[in-house]
N, C-alpha and C positions, 0 to 999 in steps of 0.2 A: 676562329669560327667554332672549333671544337669546344673551347672553354665557354663561349657564349651559350651554345646549345646545351651543354652539360648543366649549366646553371639555370637556364630558363625552363627546362622541361623536367618533370618529376619522373621517377622510376627508371632512369636510364634511357628514356625514349630519345632525348636529344642526341646523346652519343651514338645511338644506333642509327639515327637519321643521317648524321654526318658521315659515319662509317660507310653507309650504303651509297650515299651520293658522291663522296669524295675519295674513297679508297680505290684501289686497283681492281676491286671486285666488280663484276658486272652490275650496272645500275638498272634496277627494275623499271624505273619510270616515274613520272609525276604522280602525286597522290590524288586519289579520286575521292569525292564526297559520297560516292555510292557505297552502301554497306549491305552486306547480306543480312538476313533476318537473324537477330540475336547477336550480331557482331558489334561489340562496344569499343573496338580499337579504332580510334580516329585515323590512325595511320596504316591500318591493316590492308586496305584495298588499294591497288595501284593499277594504272592503265597499262596495257600490254605493249604498246608501241614504243615505250621507252622515251628517253629525252633526246630531242633532236640535236644534231651538232650545232654548237653555238660558240662564238669567239670568246665569250666571257667564261671565267672559271666556273666549275660546277658549284663551288661554294657560294658564289654570288647568286647563281640561279636557285640554289637551295634556299637562301635567305629570302629571295624575292617570293618564292612559292609559299613559304611559311608565313611571311608577313601578309600576303594576300589572304590566306586562309584565316589568320587571326582577325584581320579587319572585317572579314565576312562572317565572323562569329561562328566559324566552323571548328574552332579549337577551344574547348571549354577550359575554364580555370580548374586546376586539379583539386579534387576534394576526396578525402579518404572514403572508402566504401563503408557503409553501415552493415555490419554482420548481424547474425540472427538475433542475439540478445538485445542489441540496441534497437533493432527494428520493432521489437515487441513493446517498447516503451514509447509514450507520446513524446514528440520533440520537446526538448528542454531549451529554454532561453539561455543564451550564452552568459555565464556569470561575469559580473563586473570585477575587474582586477582590483585587489586590495592594494594598499600602500606598499607592502612588502612584495606582493606578486608583481607589481609594475616594475619595481627595481630589479627583481630577480629576472624578469623577462627581458629587461634591457641588457643585463649582463650576458644572458644567453644569446641575445641578438649580436652583441659584440663578439662573443666567442665564435659564432657562426660566420660572421664577416671576416674575422681574423683568420679562420681556417681556410677561407677562399682568397687570402692575400690582400684584403681591402685595407689593412692597417700597417702594411709593410713600410710605407713612406714615413709614418710617424714613429714606429717602434723598431724598424729594421727588419731584415729578412729573417724568416724562421729557419733558413738553411743551416745545417750544422757546420758547414764550412765558413759561414759568415762570422761566427764567434761573436755575436752581438748580445749584450745584456739587454734584452728587450724591455724588461721591467724598468730598468734604470733609464733607458733611452726614452721610453714612453712617458715615464714620470717627469723627466726633464722637459719634454716637449709640451705636455699638458700644463705643467706648472707655468711655463713661459707664456702659453696661450691664454690661460685663464687668470694670470696675475696673482695666484696664490698656490700654496703647496697642494698638489693633487697627486695621489698615488695611482699608479697604473692599475686599472681594475680587473685585469685578466690573469693575475697570478693567484696562487693559492690564498684563500681568504679574501679575495677581491670582492666577491659577492656580498660577504658580510659587511665589508667596509662601505659598499655602496648603499646597502640597506640602512646604515646608520647615518647617512647624510641627511641634512635638513633639506627642505624643498628647494631653496635657492641654490644650494650646492649641487643637488641632483640635476636640476634643470640646466644649470651651467654646463654640466657634463653632457647632457643630451644635445645642447646647442654646439658645444665644443667639438664633439666628434663629427658633426656635419662638416666642419672645416678641415678635417684631417683624413677622411676616408677617400680612397681612390681605387677604382676597380681595375684589376690587371687585365690586359688584353692578350697576354701570352702566358701559358703555363706549360711546364715540362716536368717529367718524372726524373727525380734525382736518385739513381739506383743506390749509390753509396749511403746516402742519408735515409733512404726509404721514405721519401716524401716528395710532394710537389713543390717546385719553386716557381716564382711568378715574376713577371716583368712587364714593361710598357704600360705603366699605370695611367689611368685616365681619371682625373679628379672629378670632372663634371658628371661622368657616367656613374661613378661611385656615389656621388651625392644624390643622384636621382634614385638609385636603389635604396640608399639610406633613408631618404624622405618617405618613400613608400613603406618600407619595413617599420620604421619608427612610428609613423602615423597610424599604421594598422595596430600597433601595440598601444599607443596612447588612446586610440579610439575605443579600446576595450576597457578603459579605466574611466573614472568619474572626475578626472582633473579638469576637464573642459578646455584642454589646450591641444594644439596641433602645431607642427612645424610648418611655417609658411612655405608654400610650393612655388611662389612667384613674387615678383615685386622687389622693392628695395629691402624688405625685411626677410627675404628668402633664407630659409635655414634657421630662423629665429622662432621661438615659441610665441604663438598668438592665441587669442581667445577663439575657440572653435564656434562656428555657426553651422549647425547641422541642417541647413536647408539651402535654397537657391540664392540666398543673400551673398554667400561667398563667391558664387559665379558672377553676381552683379558687380562686385568689387573688381574682379578681373576684367570684365567687359568694359567697365567704365574707364579704366586706364587704357585699354587697348584701342578704344574708339576716339580718343582725344588726339587731335593733330597739333594743337598749339602747345609749345614747350612750357610756357609759363603756367598755363592751366593744368597741364599734366603734372608739373611739380607740386602745385597746390593740392590737387586731388590725391596724388600719391602721399603727400604729407598727411592729409586727413585720414587716409586709410591706415597708414602705419601707426599714427598716434592713437586712433580709436581702437584698433584691435591689439594694441600692445599688451603684453602679459600683465603689466602692473599699471594699466591706464587709470589715472585718477579722474575725478570730476573736472578738474581744470583741463586735463588732456582732452576729455570729450568735448568740452566747450570750445577748445582750440580747433578740434576737428570740424565741428559744426561751423565755426566762424570761417574756416578756410573754404568750405563748400559754399557758404553764403556769399563770400567774396567772388567766387567764380560766377555764381548766378547774377550777382550785382553787375559784373562786367559784361554780362550777356543779357541784360534785362530786356532790351528791345526784342531780341530773338526769343526770349522766354515768353514775352507777351504775345508774340505771334504764334508760339507753339501752344500755350495754354489758353489764351484769351485773356483779356484785360481783367475781368472779375477774379479769375483764379490766380492770376499773377499777383494782384493786389492782396488777396487773402493770404497767399503764401508769405509775402513779405510782412504782412501784419503779424504773423506768427513769429517770423525771424526777428523782427525789430521790437515786438511787444514784450519780449522776455529779456532778462539780463544775460545776453549772449554777446552782442556786438558793440553797441554804442554806449551802453551804461548811462542811459538817460534817466532823469527823475521820473518816477511813476512806472518804471518797467517792473514786470513780474519777476521776482527773484526766488520765490519759495516754490520750487518744483523739484521733483525727484530725478535721479539719474536716468530713470526709464524714459523720461521725456527727452533727454539728450539723445538716447539711443534711437527713439522714434524719429526725432528730427534729423539725425545723421542719415538714417536709411531713406527718409523721404527726400532729402536734398540730393543724396547720391543718385537715387533712381531718377530724379528730375534731370540731373546732368546727363545721365545715360539716355534718357528719353530724347533730350534735345539733340544729342549726337546721332541717334538713330534716325530722327526726322531729317536732320541735316544731310545724312548720307543716302536718303531716298533718291532713286533716279527720277529725273523730271518727267512728268507725264507728257506724252507726245500729243500733238494737236490732232 
């Protein structure tokens, strides 16, 4: 719990909260949302009656209280304060990261995660008693994982080496580290070595943190890619959609109950948003969604009405996408395939939403 709170809260607040709630010192009580005028400390005010006796450990009660306050938007995301000189200037738009800045930022991210024990399972413990050649161990693991010689990027000169990688090599590294990060759940101070040691690593928790941190970094660049947060391609780089269409993909998969349909829709999503999706890949994605609608054509007619259902299939079958008939329109741009992909996917999602409506009572 101490490790979790120390990592989750800025400025030492998390450690202070755990120390107050879980140490042998008197516990002042649950935190209150009431603030005195001018008090900007979210955790500064407490109720006076203290925490009632409870069979669960105080650490669990602390976590429950904090989660409740986070979900109620009572705990803001940390942002550095703007001091005098910065407040005198108009707000500047955040600069887009350059090619080199993105790579340098990625190496800095890896250094930060490594300092918190996230890379111990791939490179070995940093403990002086472990006597592990972390550079050699990390190089061996990454080389085996990516199928080519890859130097461990966290030793001296590693930042320059990453900056010199071509795009394919760099993006391989971004995807590869998703598969090796693991968040430690336990940390203890090693007096002799003068450092923290870590244990009880949780790979899925580490991957969640990595996705969040890496996508925040990628979002500040102009590469147009993000690590997928869900689905069969989770942890792989996909084309970013900076609007509600990304949520449409997630909902479409979540609402499907038929296994065969789910596989087809998942295939369409993965193929369409792939980092190197070709025109043929996009046609394949559209074709898979069209097949789903074809199998549910009666339901589609009931949902849209016969004229709209016929018009939709005239578009699907009138272009060189499915049946390859003579006279089909074949001279169209990739933009048309994108349009048709999102149109068909939203149609599948619409049908599932209509299907899940509760029946009206008499």
